[in-house]
C-alpha positions in Angstrom: 192.0 179.8 245.9 194.1 178.9 248.9 194.4 175.1 249.5 195.1 173.9 253.1 196.3 170.4 253.9 195.2 169.3 257.4 197.3 166.4 258.6 195.5 164.6 261.4 192.1 165.6 260.2 190.3 162.8 262.0 191.6 163.9 265.4 189.9 166.2 267.9 191.8 169.3 266.9 191.7 168.5 263.2 187.9 168.1 263.2 187.4 171.5 264.9 189.9 173.3 262.7 188.2 171.8 259.6 184.8 172.9 260.6 185.9 176.4 261.5 187.9 176.9 258.2 184.8 175.7 256.2 182.5 178.1 258.1 184.7 181.2 258.3 186.9 181.1 255.2 186.7 180.2 251.5 189.8 177.9 251.4 189.8 174.4 249.9 190.8 171.6 252.3 192.7 168.4 251.8 191.9 166.3 254.9 194.6 163.7 255.5 194.4 160.8 258.0 195.5 157.2 258.5 191.7 156.6 258.8 190.1 158.8 256.1 186.9 156.8 256.2 186.2 158.4 259.6 186.2 161.9 258.1 182.8 163.3 257.3 182.7 165.4 254.2 180.1 168.2 254.5 181.1 170.3 251.4 182.3 168.0 248.6 183.2 171.1 246.5 185.8 172.2 249.0 186.9 169.1 250.9 188.8 166.0 249.9 189.7 163.2 252.3 192.9 161.2 251.7 194.8 158.4 253.4 198.3 159.6 254.5 201.2 158.0 256.4 203.4 161.0 257.2 206.5 158.7 257.2 205.8 157.7 253.6 207.6 160.4 251.6 205.8 159.5 248.3 202.3 159.7 249.9 203.3 163.0 251.6 204.6 164.5 248.4 201.3 163.6 246.6 199.4 165.2 249.5 201.5 168.4 249.4 201.1 168.9 245.7 199.3 172.2 245.0 199.0 173.0 248.7 199.6 176.5 250.1 199.4 175.9 253.8 200.0 172.8 256.0 198.4 172.3 259.4 199.7 169.3 261.3 198.1 167.9 264.5 199.7 164.6 265.3 200.6 162.3 268.2 203.2 159.7 268.6 206.6 159.9 266.9 206.6 163.7 266.6 210.2 164.2 265.8 210.1 161.6 263.1 207.0 163.2 261.6 208.6 166.6 261.7 211.7 165.3 259.9 209.6 163.9 257.1 207.5 167.0 256.8 210.5 169.3 256.6 212.2 167.1 254.0 209.3 166.6 251.7 208.0 170.2 252.0 211.4 171.4 250.9 211.3 169.0 247.9 207.7 169.7 246.9 207.6 173.5 247.5 205.0 174.7 250.1 206.7 176.7 252.8 204.0 177.5 255.3 203.6 175.1 258.2 201.6 175.3 261.4 202.6 172.4 263.7 201.0 171.5 267.0 203.3 170.6 269.9 202.4 171.2 273.6 203.1 173.6 276.4 206.3 173.0 278.4 208.8 172.3 275.6 210.9 175.3 276.5 210.4 175.0 280.3 208.1 178.0 280.0 205.6 177.0 282.6 205.7 179.4 285.5 205.8 178.2 289.1 202.3 179.3 289.8 201.0 177.1 287.0 202.9 173.9 287.9 206.2 172.1 287.3 208.3 172.7 284.2 210.6 169.7 283.8 213.6 169.6 281.4 211.9 168.6 278.1 214.8 166.5 277.0 214.6 164.4 280.1 210.8 164.2 280.3 209.3 161.2 278.5 206.2 163.1 277.4 207.8 166.4 276.4 210.9 165.0 274.7 209.4 164.0 271.4 207.5 167.4 271.1 210.7 169.4 271.9 212.7 167.4 269.4 210.1 168.0 266.8 210.2 171.7 267.5 214.0 171.6 267.2 213.7 170.0 263.7 211.2 172.6 262.5 213.0 175.6 264.0 216.2 174.5 262.2 214.5 174.3 258.9 214.0 177.1 256.3 210.2 176.7 256.4 207.8 179.6 257.3 206.7 177.7 260.3 204.4 178.5 263.3 204.8 176.1 266.2 201.6 176.1 268.3 202.0 175.1 272.0 198.5 174.6 273.5 197.6 174.1 277.1 195.2 171.3 278.1 192.5 171.0 275.5 188.8 171.4 276.0 185.8 172.7 273.9 185.1 175.6 276.3 185.2 179.4 275.6 187.4 180.3 272.7 189.0 183.4 274.3 192.8 183.1 274.3 196.1 184.7 274.6 199.4 184.1 272.9 202.9 184.0 274.3 206.0 183.9 272.3 209.1 181.6 272.8 210.9 182.9 275.8 207.8 184.2 277.6 206.1 182.4 280.5 203.0 180.4 279.7 199.8 182.1 280.8 197.2 179.5 281.7 196.5 175.8 282.0 193.7 175.2 279.5 192.7 176.2 276.0 189.7 175.5 273.7 190.1 173.7 270.4 188.1 176.5 269.0 190.8 179.0 270.1 193.4 176.9 268.1 191.1 177.0 265.1 190.8 180.8 265.4 194.6 181.1 265.5 194.9 178.8 262.4 192.4 181.0 260.5 194.5 184.0 261.3 197.6 182.3 260.1 196.0 181.1 256.9 194.5 184.5 256.1 197.7 186.5 256.8 200.9 184.8 255.5 203.1 187.1 257.5 201.5 186.6 260.9 203.3 184.1 263.1 206.0 183.5 260.5 208.9 181.6 262.1 207.3 182.0 265.6 206.5 179.6 268.4 203.2 180.6 270.1 202.0 179.4 273.4 198.2 179.5 273.4 196.0 179.4 276.5 192.8 180.7 278.0 193.7 183.7 280.3 193.9 182.6 283.9 194.1 184.7 287.0 196.9 183.9 289.4 
């Protein structure tokens, strides 16, 4: 049985990904958050909620034990979180990581969609880009996911790879969940890739 660790399970993306994995796969879930009491367990046979500070290597090692796939949806000190994840995943053993960043970290936003500032000079983008740099320099089987602006609208979506222009402004959390399901079910899909994900938009 595949075991998936969701880091940031109490966040808006984590909640949707959890619900969709429960409904559409048979994986077991470890739901990690700084606030585990806010996580609602709907299937105690498949879900376990734990408290986790990603910067605490011992807590992270315990959370990773026996896990096959890690999904991280975090905010704040993204580069710091990425460094701890890479370090402890290397020590404990799981190789597969899907990590949420944001659109714009490669200046991939086309002119018709908006501005595309230098990510290292932009206060919002900088920590996401540095986190991606850390992960891309690792030996993990990572997938970096770069969503557009989040909503709970229609789940249709398109993917763009690193080096390709971003395709639209918005994306549904349910689209992200669908992508995560594909990544969990096919270990070779998206391996060492960085995917932009957006709802197709005419321009």
